[in-house]
N, C-alpha and C positions, 0 to 999 in steps of 0.2 A: 754831464755827457756833452761831448763836443759835436758840433754840426758836421755833417758829411761834406768833404771837399767837393767843389765843382770838378767834374770830369769832362775833359775836352779831347776829342779825337782829332788829330791833325793828320790829314791825308793828302796825297799827291795823286789825283786821278789822271788817267790818260798816259801818254807816252813820253812826256817831257822828262828829261833826266837831271834837271837842276833843282836841288832842294835846299839851297842855302837859306833862302827866305823863310821856308817852312821851319827849318831847324832854329832859326833866330826867334821866330814867334813861339815855337814850342818851349824854348829855354826861358823866354820872358814870362810865359804863362806859368811855368814851374816856379820861377823866382817869385811870382805873385801868389804862390800858395795853391795853385790850381793843379790838379792831377792831370797829366797829359799821357795819352796813348798815341804814339807816332807809328803809322803803318808803313812808312817807307814809300819808295817810288813805284810807279806803274800799277796803281790799284784800279780795279774796275769799280763802277758804281755798286755792283752787287757785293763785292768784297767790303767796300766801305760801309754799306748799310748793315751787312751781317755783323761786322766787327762792332759797330756802334751799338747795336742791340745787345750783343753778347757782353760787351763791356759796360752796359748801362750808363752811357754817356749823357751829359746834359747838352752838349754842343758838338757839332761837327765843323771843323775849320778846313776848308778846301783850298789848296794852293795850286793854281794852274797857270802855265805859261805857254802852252802848246797852241792856243788859238781855237781849241775845241770846246771852249766853255759853254757855248750856247746849246751844245748837244749833251755834254757830259754832266754839267751841274744840274740842269732840270731833271735828268734821269735819277740822280740821287734823291731829290725831293719826291719824285714820282714813286720810287721804290719805298720810301718811308710811308707815303700815303697808302700804297697797296698793302703794306704790312700793318696798317692801322696804328702807326707811330706818329703821334702829333705833338709830342712834348720835347723834341730835340730841336734846338735852335741850329740853323745852318747858315754859316757865314763863308765868305770866299775872299780870296786875295790873289794877287798876281798881275799878269799883264792882261787886263780886260779893258777894252775900249769903253769910254764913258757912254757912248751911244747904245751899248749892249746892256748896261746896268738896269734900266727899267724893265726889260724883258726878263732878266734873271730874277729881279725882285718879284715880278708878277708870277714867276714859276716857283716861288717859295724860298728863295735865298733872302735871308733877312737883311744882310748888309754886305756890301762889296768894298774891300779896302784896297785902294790902288797903291802902286809903289810910292814910297815916301810917307805912308801912314805910320805914325809912331806906335810902338808896341803898347804904350800907355792907353792910346785911343782904342786899340783892339781889346785890351783887357777890360777897360771900363765899359765898353759896349757889351761884351759878353756878360760881365757881372750884372749889368743893369737889365739885360734883356733875356737872360737864359730861361726864365720861366714864362715868357710871353710869346708862345708860338703863334705864328700867323696863319699857316695853311690848315 
């Protein structure tokens, strides 16, 4: 009997309309044998959390470029906690200033991947940390 593939939800929260990076990461995850659910643009935190629960994902990957990361990303982790879901790893990437990363990590984002991060680094991080939820 084979092991179940890791399932990652790749989501674009907020109003930014650029998803090239998210699609590149999604493709790399698929190529690495990970099952990917891509939600598309302009997702609310509520939509993201509902989809993550319905799809029984192991990880949520949030891609954000709009500058609203300090409001939107913690809302995702807050909603997970409110729904008593503590086993989904949440990571983020996009245009996030380095000075905002400690706040995001304290709010439940496990790791933040800045522009230029290799897809191998993202894949390795998810594979190594998917079952070690922090919040």
